[in-house]
N, C-alpha and C positions, 0 to 999 in steps of 0.2 A: 504494500500500500504506500503510495507516494503522494504527499501533499506538496504544494508549491507556493512560493512567494516570489514576486518579481522585485529585484533590487536593481536600481539604476545607479551607476557610478558616474558622477559628474566631475569631469576634469576641470571645468570652469563653470562658474555660476551663471550660465546663459539660458538654460532650459527652464521654463516657468510652468507651473502646474495649471495655471488658468488658461494658457493659450496652446500648450503642447500636450498631446495625449498619446497614450499607448492603447492599442486595441487588446481585446482578449486574445488568447492563443487560439489559432485555428489549426486543427489536425488535418494535414494534407492527404493522408491516406487512411481514413477511418475504417475500422472493420465494420462489417454488416451490423446494423442496429446500434452502433455507437454514435454518440454525439460528436460533431466535428469541432465544437467550440468548448474551450476550457475557460470559464468565466472567472474574473477577478472581482473581489469585493472591494468597494471603496470605503467601507466602514471597518472599524476595528484595526486601523493601520496607524493611528496617531497615539501618542502616549496619553494615558489618563490625565486629565487636568489641562491639556493643551487648549481646549475650547474656551476655558475661562479667560484666556488672554485676549479674546476677541469679543467685541460688543455684539449683542444680538440686534440692536436697533441702530439705525443710521443717525448720526449726530448732525447731519447737514441736510438741507433741501437738495433735491436732485438737480435743480437748476444751478446750484453752487459748485458742483463737482463735475469733472469730466474723466472719462476712462483714460488709462495710460495709452500711449501710441501703439503699443503692440496688441492692444485689445480692440483696435479699430474694426476688424472683421467680426468680432463677437458682438460689439455694440456700435453698429454703423450710424445710429442716430443718437449716440450718447446714452446716458442713463435715462430711462423713462419709467413710468409706472408699470408698463408692460414688461420692460427689461431693466429691473433695478440692479444695482451693484451686487456682486456676489456676497453671500452670507458666509463670512469666514469663520463664524462660530460653529458651522456644521461642515465646512469644507476641509476634510481631513488631508487631502492632497496639499492644500495650501498650508495647513498647520505643520505638516512634515517638512515642507519646503522652507518655512520660516524658522524652524527649530535650529538653533545654533549647532554647527558642525564642530566636532572636537578636533578634526584633522583637516589639512588642506585638501586632501583627496578623500572626499566623503561619499557616503551612500545614503540614499533616501528610499524608504519603503514606498512603493507605488500601489501595490495591491496584493491580495492574498486569497487563497482558496483553501478552506479547512474542511470542506465537505466531500469534494469529488476526488477520485483517484485520477492520477495523470497517466493516461494510456501511453505505452511505448509507441513512438512513431516520430515522424518529421512534422514540425510545427512552423507556422508563420506568425509573426507579430508585425503590426503596422505602427510606425511611429509618425505621428502627424505633428510636425514642428512649424512654428510660426515663421521661422526664417532658417536658412541653411547653417546649421551648427554641427554638422557631422564630425568635424575635427575635435569637438569638445566632448562628445558622447561616447562612452564605452559601456556596453551592456555586460554586466558580470552575471551571467546566468542565462536563462532562468536558474534560480537556485532551488534545488529539490531538497525537501526535508523528509526524512524517513521516520 
């Protein structure tokens, strides 16, 4: 029985959790009747208590703030009532990203799967980055836990 977590090693702090994403693993040669997708959970990946560092309510009017430049595609009309700023109190990807790293070459937990077995095979993962940063990214894993 194999469980898995995905750990991304960032050589430089240019990948951001709010604009850059990783897909679930897709098994390229699934056996008959097996699911081809190995899903990662976005919860249970941050340290307990991290959410307390971030406010649940917005301290500004939406007209007083603008999204960062790298979020232009995500918020093309700026922040609106229909597309408010992200709630960092529940965004565990953001909480992990903002947690201080102990070393200059650091790892950040992106997702985990504690329920499903990882079937032996060849997998594909898609990394959607907001800009070309391949020289900064090294995927260490996926890391399998037995």
